[in-house]
C-alpha positions as CSV (number, residue, x, y, z in Angstrom):
1,M,-29.1,-10.5,-17.9
2,S,-29.4,-7.3,-16.0
3,K,-26.6,-4.9,-15.5
4,K,-26.2,-5.6,-11.9
5,N,-26.2,-9.4,-12.7
6,Q,-23.7,-8.8,-15.5
7,S,-21.4,-7.1,-13.2
8,K,-21.6,-9.9,-10.7
9,A,-20.8,-12.3,-13.4
10,E,-18.2,-10.9,-15.3
11,T,-14.6,-11.6,-14.6
12,Y,-11.5,-9.6,-15.4
13,S,-8.0,-10.8,-15.8
14,F,-6.1,-8.6,-13.2
15,F,-2.9,-9.0,-15.1
16,S,-4.6,-7.9,-18.4
17,C,-5.9,-4.7,-16.6
18,I,-2.2,-3.9,-15.7
19,E,-1.0,-4.7,-19.3
20,K,-3.7,-2.2,-20.9
21,N,-2.5,0.6,-18.6
22,F,1.3,-0.3,-19.3
23,D,0.3,-0.1,-23.1
24,K,-1.3,3.2,-22.7
25,A,2.0,4.7,-21.1
26,A,4.1,3.0,-23.6
27,R,2.8,5.5,-26.3
28,Y,4.7,8.3,-24.5
29,I,8.1,6.3,-24.4
30,P,10.3,6.4,-27.5
31,I,11.8,2.9,-27.1
32,K,11.7,-0.2,-29.1
33,K,8.7,-2.4,-28.5
34,G,10.7,-5.5,-27.5
35,L,12.5,-3.8,-24.8
36,L,8.9,-2.6,-23.4
37,E,7.9,-6.2,-23.5
38,Q,11.0,-7.2,-21.4
39,I,9.8,-4.7,-18.7
40,K,6.5,-5.9,-18.7
41,A,7.0,-9.6,-18.5
42,C,7.4,-11.5,-15.1
43,N,11.1,-12.7,-14.8
44,A,10.4,-15.8,-12.7
45,V,7.2,-17.7,-11.5
46,Y,7.7,-20.2,-8.8
47,R,4.7,-22.4,-8.5
48,M,4.9,-25.2,-5.6
49,H,2.9,-27.9,-4.1
50,F,3.9,-29.2,-1.0
51,P,2.3,-31.8,1.8
52,I,1.3,-30.8,5.2
53,K,-0.1,-33.1,7.8
54,I,-3.3,-31.5,9.2
55,G,-4.8,-33.6,11.8
56,K,-4.8,-37.0,10.5
57,E,-4.8,-36.1,6.9
58,I,-2.2,-34.9,4.5
59,Q,-3.2,-31.8,2.4
60,V,-1.3,-30.5,-0.6
61,I,-0.9,-26.9,-0.3
62,E,-0.7,-24.6,-3.5
63,A,1.7,-21.7,-3.2
64,Y,3.5,-19.2,-5.2
65,R,6.4,-16.7,-5.2
66,V,6.6,-14.3,-8.3
67,Q,9.6,-12.1,-9.1
68,H,8.5,-9.7,-11.7
69,S,11.7,-7.8,-12.2
70,H,15.3,-7.8,-11.5
71,H,16.3,-4.4,-12.7
72,K,17.1,-3.7,-8.9
73,L,17.7,-6.4,-6.3
74,P,16.6,-7.6,-3.9
75,C,12.8,-8.1,-5.1
76,K,10.4,-6.9,-2.7
77,G,6.6,-7.9,-2.2
78,G,4.2,-9.2,0.4
79,I,2.8,-12.8,0.9
80,R,-0.9,-13.2,1.1
81,Y,-2.9,-15.9,2.4
82,S,-6.2,-16.6,0.8
83,I,-8.2,-19.3,-0.8
84,K,-8.5,-17.0,-4.0
85,V,-4.9,-17.0,-4.4
86,N,-3.9,-17.8,-8.2
87,Q,-1.0,-17.2,-10.5
88,D,-2.6,-14.3,-12.5
89,E,-3.2,-12.4,-9.1
90,V,0.3,-12.9,-7.9
91,M,2.0,-12.0,-11.2
92,T,-0.3,-8.9,-11.4
93,L,0.7,-7.8,-7.7
94,A,4.4,-8.5,-8.5
95,A,4.1,-6.2,-11.5
96,L,2.5,-3.4,-9.5
97,M,5.2,-3.7,-6.7
98,T,7.9,-3.1,-9.6
99,Y,6.1,0.2,-10.7
100,K,5.3,1.4,-7.0
101,C,9.0,0.9,-6.0
102,A,10.3,2.8,-9.1
103,I,7.8,5.8,-8.6
104,V,8.8,6.3,-5.1
105,D,12.5,5.7,-5.5
106,V,12.8,2.6,-3.4
107,P,15.6,0.5,-4.9
108,F,13.7,-2.8,-5.2
109,G,12.4,-5.0,-8.1
110,G,8.9,-6.1,-7.5
111,A,7.7,-9.6,-6.2
112,K,4.8,-11.1,-4.5
113,G,3.9,-14.5,-3.0
114,G,0.8,-16.3,-2.1
115,I,-0.6,-19.5,-0.2
116,K,-3.9,-20.7,-1.3
117,I,-5.3,-21.3,2.3
118,D,-8.1,-19.8,4.2
119,P,-6.3,-18.7,7.3
120,Q,-9.9,-18.2,9.1
121,I,-10.4,-22.0,9.3
122,I,-6.9,-23.0,9.9
123,S,-5.6,-23.5,13.5
124,V,-2.7,-21.3,14.4
125,E,-0.5,-24.4,14.7
126,N,-1.3,-25.4,11.2
127,I,-0.7,-21.8,9.8
128,E,2.7,-22.0,11.3
129,K,3.5,-25.4,9.7
130,I,2.5,-24.1,6.3
131,T,4.5,-20.8,6.8
132,R,7.6,-22.6,7.8
133,R,7.5,-25.2,5.0
134,Y,6.8,-22.3,2.5
135,T,9.8,-20.6,3.8
136,S,12.0,-23.7,3.4
137,E,10.9,-24.2,-0.2
138,L,11.9,-20.5,-1.0
139,I,15.2,-21.1,0.5
140,K,15.7,-24.2,-1.4
141,K,15.2,-22.4,-4.7
142,N,17.1,-19.1,-3.7
143,F,13.7,-17.2,-3.6
144,I,14.4,-15.3,-0.3
145,G,17.3,-13.6,1.2
146,P,18.2,-10.0,2.4
147,G,20.0,-9.2,-1.1
148,I,17.8,-11.6,-3.2
149,D,14.0,-11.4,-2.3
150,V,12.5,-9.9,0.8
151,P,8.7,-10.9,1.6
152,A,6.5,-8.8,3.7
153,P,2.8,-9.0,5.0
154,D,-0.2,-8.6,2.7
155,Y,-3.8,-9.9,2.9
156,G,-4.2,-12.6,5.6
157,T,-0.7,-12.2,7.0
158,G,1.0,-10.0,9.7
159,E,3.8,-9.7,12.0
160,R,3.4,-13.4,13.4
161,E,3.9,-15.0,10.1
162,M,7.0,-12.8,9.3
163,S,8.4,-13.7,12.6
164,W,8.0,-17.4,11.6
165,I,9.7,-16.5,8.2
166,F,12.5,-14.9,10.0
167,D,13.0,-17.8,12.4
168,T,13.0,-20.4,9.7
169,F,15.4,-18.5,7.4
170,L,17.7,-18.0,10.5
171,S,17.7,-21.8,11.4
172,L,18.3,-22.9,7.9
173,T,21.0,-20.3,6.6
174,H,23.8,-20.4,9.3
175,G,26.4,-17.5,9.2
176,E,24.1,-15.1,7.5
177,V,25.1,-11.9,9.3
178,D,22.2,-9.9,7.8
179,A,19.6,-12.7,8.1
180,I,17.2,-10.2,10.0
181,A,16.9,-8.4,6.7
182,C,15.4,-11.3,4.9
183,V,11.8,-10.3,5.7
184,T,10.1,-7.0,6.8
185,G,6.9,-6.3,8.6
186,K,8.3,-8.2,11.7
187,P,7.6,-7.4,15.4
188,V,9.5,-4.4,16.6
189,S,11.2,-6.6,19.2
190,Q,12.6,-8.8,16.2
191,G,13.8,-6.0,14.1
192,G,10.8,-4.4,12.9
193,V,10.3,-0.6,12.5
194,R,7.9,1.6,14.5
195,G,5.0,2.8,12.1
196,R,5.0,0.0,9.7
197,K,1.4,-1.1,10.7
198,E,-0.1,2.3,9.5
199,A,2.1,3.0,6.9
200,T,-0.1,2.2,3.8
201,G,-3.1,4.0,5.2
202,L,-1.0,7.0,6.2
203,G,0.7,7.1,2.7
204,V,-2.8,7.2,1.2
205,F,-3.7,10.1,3.4
206,Y,-0.5,11.9,2.5
207,G,-1.1,11.4,-1.2
208,I,-4.6,12.7,-1.2
209,R,-3.8,15.6,1.2
210,E,-1.2,16.8,-1.4
211,L,-3.6,16.6,-4.4
212,C,-6.2,18.5,-2.2
213,K,-3.5,21.3,-1.9
214,M,-3.5,21.9,-5.6
215,K,-5.6,24.9,-6.5
216,E,-5.7,23.8,-10.4
217,E,-7.0,20.4,-9.7
218,M,-9.5,21.3,-7.0
219,L,-10.9,24.1,-9.2
220,S,-11.2,21.3,-12.0
221,V,-13.6,19.4,-9.9
222,G,-15.3,22.3,-8.2
223,L,-13.8,21.6,-4.7
224,D,-12.0,23.9,-2.2
225,V,-8.5,23.6,-1.5
226,G,-7.6,21.4,1.4
227,L,-9.3,18.3,3.3
228,N,-11.2,20.1,5.9
229,G,-15.0,19.5,5.4
230,K,-14.6,17.2,2.5
231,K,-17.0,14.1,2.6
232,V,-15.3,11.0,2.4
233,I,-16.5,7.3,1.7
234,I,-14.2,4.4,2.5
235,Q,-14.6,0.9,1.4
236,G,-12.9,-1.7,3.5
237,L,-12.0,-1.3,7.2
238,G,-9.0,-3.5,7.2
239,N,-5.7,-2.3,8.2
240,V,-5.5,0.3,5.2
241,G,-8.9,1.4,5.3
242,Y,-9.2,2.0,9.0
243,H,-6.0,3.9,9.3
244,A,-6.8,6.1,6.1
245,A,-10.1,6.8,7.7
246,K,-8.5,7.8,10.9
247,F,-6.1,10.2,9.5
248,F,-8.6,11.8,7.3
249,H,-11.1,12.1,10.3
250,E,-8.2,13.8,12.3
251,A,-7.6,16.2,9.5
252,G,-11.1,17.5,9.4
253,A,-12.6,15.4,6.7
254,I,-16.1,14.1,7.2
255,I,-16.4,10.4,6.8
256,V,-19.9,10.0,5.7
257,A,-20.0,6.3,4.8
258,L,-18.1,3.2,5.7
259,A,-18.4,-0.1,3.8
260,E,-17.7,-3.6,4.6
261,R,-18.6,-7.0,3.2
262,E,-21.8,-7.3,5.1
263,G,-23.0,-3.9,4.0
264,A,-22.4,-0.2,4.6
265,I,-23.3,2.6,7.2
266,Y,-24.2,6.1,6.3
267,N,-24.5,9.5,8.1
268,K,-24.3,12.7,6.3
269,K,-23.0,14.5,9.3
270,G,-20.2,12.2,9.7
271,L,-19.0,8.9,11.5
272,N,-16.5,8.6,14.4
273,V,-14.2,5.8,13.0
274,S,-13.0,4.7,16.5
275,N,-16.4,4.2,17.8
276,V,-17.3,2.4,14.7
277,I,-14.3,0.0,15.1
278,L,-15.5,-0.5,18.8
279,H,-18.9,-1.3,17.6
280,L,-17.4,-3.8,15.2
281,K,-15.4,-5.6,17.9
282,N,-18.5,-5.8,20.0
283,T,-21.0,-6.9,17.6
284,G,-18.8,-8.5,14.7
285,S,-20.4,-6.0,12.2
286,I,-20.4,-2.3,11.4
287,L,-24.2,-2.3,10.7
288,N,-26.6,-1.1,13.2
289,F,-24.1,1.5,14.3
290,P,-26.0,4.2,16.4
291,E,-27.2,7.2,14.5
292,S,-26.4,5.8,11.1
293,K,-28.3,4.3,8.2
294,N,-27.7,0.7,7.1
295,I,-27.0,0.0,3.3
296,E,-27.4,-3.7,2.6
297,D,-25.7,-3.7,-0.8
298,T,-21.9,-2.6,-0.2
299,E,-21.7,-1.5,-3.9
300,K,-24.4,1.0,-3.5
301,A,-22.5,2.8,-0.9
302,L,-19.8,3.7,-3.5
303,E,-22.4,5.5,-5.3
304,L,-23.5,8.0,-2.7
305,E,-22.7,11.7,-2.7
306,C,-19.2,12.4,-1.6
307,D,-16.1,14.4,-2.5
308,L,-13.6,11.5,-1.9
309,L,-14.1,7.8,-2.5
310,I,-11.5,5.6,-1.2
311,P,-11.7,1.9,-2.2
312,A,-9.4,0.1,0.3
313,A,-10.5,-3.5,0.0
314,L,-10.9,-5.4,-3.3
315,E,-10.0,-5.0,-6.9
316,N,-12.5,-4.4,-9.7
317,V,-15.3,-2.8,-7.4
318,I,-15.8,0.0,-9.8
319,H,-16.4,-1.3,-13.2
320,K,-18.2,-0.3,-16.5
321,Y,-21.6,-1.0,-15.0
322,N,-21.4,1.3,-12.0
323,A,-18.9,3.8,-13.1
324,N,-21.4,6.4,-14.4
325,R,-23.4,6.2,-11.0
326,I,-20.2,7.0,-9.0
327,K,-20.6,10.7,-7.7
328,A,-17.1,11.1,-6.0
329,K,-15.0,13.9,-7.6
330,I,-11.8,12.1,-6.4
331,I,-11.0,8.6,-6.2
332,G,-7.9,7.4,-4.2
333,E,-6.9,3.9,-4.9
334,A,-5.9,2.5,-1.6
335,A,-6.6,-1.2,-2.7
336,N,-4.8,-2.8,-5.7
337,G,-6.7,-2.3,-9.0
338,P,-10.0,-1.2,-7.6
339,V,-11.1,0.4,-11.0
340,T,-11.2,-1.6,-14.1
341,P,-9.8,0.1,-17.3
342,E,-13.3,0.5,-18.8
343,A,-14.4,2.2,-15.7
344,D,-11.2,4.3,-15.9
345,D,-12.3,5.7,-19.1
346,I,-15.8,6.4,-18.2
347,L,-14.6,8.2,-15.0
348,G,-12.0,10.2,-16.9
349,K,-14.8,11.5,-19.3
350,K,-16.7,12.7,-16.4
351,G,-13.7,14.6,-15.1
352,V,-13.2,12.4,-11.9
353,I,-9.5,12.5,-10.8
354,I,-8.1,9.1,-9.9
355,V,-5.1,8.7,-7.7
356,P,-3.7,5.5,-8.8
357,D,-2.7,2.5,-6.8
358,I,0.9,2.2,-8.1
359,Y,1.5,5.4,-6.3
360,L,-1.0,5.8,-3.6
361,N,-0.7,2.6,-1.8
362,A,3.1,2.8,-1.9
363,G,3.4,3.6,1.7
364,G,3.7,-0.1,2.9
365,V,6.9,-0.9,0.7
366,T,8.3,2.6,1.6
367,V,8.2,1.8,5.3
368,S,9.4,-1.7,4.7
369,Y,12.4,-0.2,2.9
370,F,13.1,1.7,6.0
371,E,13.0,-1.6,8.0
372,W,15.4,-3.4,5.6
373,L,17.9,-0.4,5.9
374,K,17.6,-0.6,9.6
375,N,18.1,-4.3,9.6
376,L,21.2,-4.0,7.3
377,S,22.8,-1.1,9.4
378,H,22.2,-3.1,12.6
379,V,21.4,0.5,14.2
380,R,18.0,1.6,15.3
381,Y,16.7,4.9,13.9
382,G,17.2,7.8,16.4
383,R,20.0,6.1,18.2
384,M,22.9,8.5,16.9
385,E,20.9,11.7,16.4
386,K,18.2,11.8,19.2
387,R,20.4,12.9,22.1
388,F,22.3,15.4,19.9
389,S,18.9,17.0,18.7
390,E,17.8,17.4,22.2
391,N,21.2,18.8,23.4
392,M,21.1,21.3,20.5
393,N,17.4,22.2,21.2
394,T,18.5,22.7,24.8
395,E,21.1,25.2,24.0
396,L,18.8,27.1,21.6
397,L,16.2,27.5,24.1
398,Q,18.7,28.8,26.5
399,V,19.6,31.4,24.1
400,I,15.9,32.4,23.6
401,E,15.2,32.6,27.2
402,N,18.5,34.6,27.9
403,S,17.6,37.0,25.0
404,C,13.9,37.4,25.7
405,R,14.4,37.3,29.5
406,K,11.3,35.2,29.8
407,K,10.9,31.4,30.7
408,I,9.3,29.0,28.4
409,P,6.4,26.9,30.1
410,I,7.6,23.6,31.0
411,E,5.2,21.7,29.0
412,E,6.1,23.6,25.8
413,K,9.8,23.0,26.6
414,K,9.5,19.3,26.8
415,M,7.8,19.4,23.3
416,I,10.4,21.5,21.7
417,L,13.3,19.4,23.5
418,R,12.3,16.1,22.7
419,G,14.6,14.4,20.0
420,P,13.2,12.5,17.0
421,R,11.9,9.1,18.0
422,E,12.1,6.2,15.3
423,I,8.3,6.7,14.5
424,D,8.8,10.3,13.9
425,L,11.7,9.6,11.5
426,V,9.6,6.9,9.6
427,R,6.7,9.1,9.3
428,S,8.9,12.0,8.1
429,G,10.4,9.9,5.5
430,L,7.1,8.6,4.3
431,E,5.7,11.9,4.1
432,D,8.7,13.3,2.1
433,T,8.4,10.1,-0.2
434,M,4.7,10.4,-1.0
435,I,4.8,14.3,-1.6
436,N,7.9,14.1,-4.0
437,G,6.2,11.1,-5.7
438,F,3.0,13.0,-6.4
439,H,4.7,15.9,-7.7
440,K,7.1,13.9,-10.1
441,I,3.8,12.3,-11.5
442,R,1.9,15.5,-11.6
443,D,4.9,17.4,-13.3
444,L,5.2,14.5,-16.1
445,K,1.5,14.7,-16.6
446,K,1.6,18.4,-17.4
447,S,5.0,18.3,-19.5
448,L,3.8,15.4,-21.6
449,K,0.2,16.5,-21.7
450,I,-0.9,12.9,-20.5
451,E,-4.6,12.5,-20.0
452,N,-4.5,11.2,-16.4
453,L,-2.4,10.5,-13.3
454,R,-2.5,6.7,-13.8
455,T,-0.9,6.7,-17.2
456,A,1.6,9.5,-16.2
457,A,2.6,7.2,-13.1
458,F,3.2,4.3,-15.4
459,V,5.3,6.6,-17.8
460,L,7.4,7.6,-14.7
461,A,7.9,4.0,-13.4
462,I,8.8,2.8,-16.9
463,N,11.3,5.4,-17.5
464,K,13.0,4.8,-14.2
465,I,13.2,1.1,-14.8
466,I,14.6,1.6,-18.3
467,D,17.1,4.0,-16.9
468,S,18.1,1.2,-14.3
469,Y,18.6,-1.2,-17.1
470,E,20.7,1.2,-19.1
471,K,23.1,1.6,-16.2
472,L,23.4,-2.1,-15.9
473,G,24.3,-2.2,-19.6
474,I,21.3,-4.5,-20.5
475,F,19.6,-2.2,-23.0
476,P,21.7,-1.5,-26.1
């Protein structure tokens, strides 16, 4: 069997990959093994089968909700709709959520849900039936609630499905004053928060931007400080990949390649992401985009010359059979588990900096946390401080104009006077979270002389979980 065929045929247990990374981190933590095993294990796995009438037939739907950790409540994690959903995947993603939340100081335990369907071939009416039935099953077993377990969108789901979940929960839990906080990722009109849609992609951008400000790290991979002019390849043009590409492009990076399922496109001078998306909408494919070269094998696009590689779609796309051919100096894991443990070791020996998924794609859960807080407070962001800020800025400008005896141009005045909108506050909070998270990981890596950012991120997460358990009096 050729190496290429081996890479296609070999399968990885997603959960075992996380366990390997956990075990690497455990070497730096002076605590009894049994206690580490408690942190590693999933607390609760709810596997369900329920019948749904689709057309004239009854179909049995397989679905899951996993709560990985109860060190903090509620649990938090998305729900994905995919024909590939299985227990191993959902358990792994729930574990990742626990570690992500710990790293970015979001007070949730990790959870994840999944329904084994292909939403592309099921009618909207039947997707709604399945979503509402799934929600009712979660309610029966006490697996959903603003203080228990709060779902969110994931692969194959969005605002529409979250709206159905909220409506079903509201109709079946009479008198729950905080019912609106039972799920996040809702439409703004139903208590959602502005900025949620682009949150994960923007968080990826903030995390990589902070790394690229570090002179020591940039020197180690032979790059200049900053994002301007850096060549970027992004695999996956879904919600995360698109927004990451957009923000990198706006910051002056050069998007040299974009990869999707059907293939990839390449232009060494750079691709305009907005135009590529327009082409995709018009033709159904990114291929044959003007002034770009088609690459039939998506995996080959990952091996092109670039400074930054952002896998933003599938797990295990960088593995032991292609890791040696990766030319990127920095890999930012926008997707969950895109680099296998074997590839991690190979890339580490080559000096590649990998910014791990358990930190880098935590933007979504961070902004979900902001939405949850907004729902619990029953006050929209900006309501109390917007006018106050505008009035204070007005007084300040008057003082400046009187002192300088010069009028400030009207357009500039409008920009300065405007108080913070909800999206401004959300993005500011996300930026601060991602910057602080990066420096905590980097500082821990240096102080304990840990080999890479991934292991340091796991050590940080585990230590925070241990601290939570000790405060609860669970660990002796």
